[in-house]
C-alpha positions in Angstrom: -33.1 -78.8 -57.4 -32.7 -82.1 -55.8 -34.1 -84.1 -53.0 -32.9 -86.5 -50.7 -35.4 -88.6 -48.6 -34.4 -90.1 -45.2 -36.5 -91.8 -42.8 -38.2 -88.7 -41.3 -37.3 -85.9 -43.2 -36.2 -84.6 -46.3 -33.7 -82.2 -48.0 -34.6 -79.9 -51.1 -31.3 -78.9 -52.4 -31.8 -75.7 -54.6 -29.5 -73.9 -56.6 -29.3 -70.3 -55.7 -27.8 -67.4 -57.6 -27.1 -64.0 -56.2 -25.8 -60.8 -57.8 -22.4 -59.3 -55.8 -20.9 -56.0 -56.6 -17.0 -56.3 -57.2 -16.0 -53.7 -54.7 -12.5 -52.9 -56.7 -14.4 -52.1 -59.6 -17.1 -50.1 -57.7 -14.3 -47.8 -56.2 -13.6 -46.9 -59.5 -17.4 -46.7 -61.3 -20.0 -45.2 -59.6 -22.6 -44.1 -62.0 -25.9 -46.5 -62.1 -24.7 -47.9 -65.5 -20.9 -48.1 -64.5 -22.9 -50.1 -61.3 -24.4 -52.6 -63.4 -21.2 -53.7 -65.2 -19.4 -54.2 -62.0 -22.0 -56.7 -60.8 -21.2 -60.4 -61.0 -23.3 -63.4 -60.2 -22.2 -66.2 -57.9 -24.2 -70.1 -57.6 -24.3 -71.9 -54.8 -26.3 -74.5 -53.6 -29.2 -74.2 -50.6 -30.1 -77.4 -48.2 -33.9 -76.9 -46.6 -34.9 -79.9 -44.9 -39.0 -80.6 -44.3 -40.2 -84.1 -42.1 -42.2 -86.3 -44.2 -43.1 -88.8 -42.1 -44.2 -88.9 -38.4 -45.2 -85.5 -36.1 -42.8 -83.2 -34.7 -42.6 -83.3 -31.0 -45.3 -80.9 -29.4 -43.3 -78.0 -27.6 -43.9 -78.5 -23.7 -43.7 -75.4 -22.1 -41.1 -75.2 -19.0 -43.0 -74.8 -15.7 -41.2 -71.0 -14.6 -43.3 -70.4 -11.8 -40.5 -70.7 -9.3 -37.4 -69.7 -11.2 -35.1 -67.0 -9.8 -33.2 -65.0 -11.7 -30.0 -66.4 -11.5 -31.7 -70.0 -12.6 -32.7 -68.4 -15.3 -30.1 -67.2 -16.6 -28.1 -70.5 -15.8 -30.9 -72.1 -18.3 -30.5 -69.3 -20.7 -27.0 -69.9 -20.6 -27.4 -73.7 -21.4 -29.4 -73.1 -24.2 -27.3 -70.9 -25.6 -24.8 -73.7 -25.4 -26.6 -76.0 -26.9 -27.9 -74.0 -29.9 -24.0 -73.6 -30.7 -23.2 -77.2 -30.9 -26.1 -77.8 -32.9 -25.1 -75.2 -35.3 -21.8 -76.8 -35.4 -23.5 -80.4 -36.0 -25.4 -78.3 -38.8 -22.2 -77.6 -40.6 -20.7 -80.8 -40.2 -23.3 -82.7 -41.6 -24.3 -79.9 -44.8 -20.5 -80.3 -45.8 -21.0 -84.5 -45.7 -23.9 -84.1 -47.4 -22.3 -82.0 -49.9 -19.3 -84.3 -50.2 -21.3 -87.6 -50.3 -23.3 -85.7 -53.5 -20.5 -84.2 -55.4 -19.3 -88.2 -55.6 
C-alpha cells in the first residue's frame, strides 16, 4: 500500500488480487475440483482518494420550484455530459499518476 498526499487530498494505492476463471479450461472441465484448477489470480492497483485538509463544499440544493419538464431534461442532460467529462479526466489523471509512480 502506498499513500501519496496532495494539498487537499491523499491517494491510497492498494494492490488488489482477483481470481478469474480461464474460459478455455472451463469449457473442458466442469467438476468443482476441476474449476479450482482453472482459476487464475490477477493483480492490479486500485486508487482511492480521501480529503485530508479543508472541508468539502456544502451541497446546495437547486431551486426546482419553477422547473419545467423540458428544463429538467436539459439540466439532466448537462449533468450527464459533465459526468462523462469528469470520468474521462479521472482516467487521464489515474494514467498520469500510474506512469509517474512506475518511474
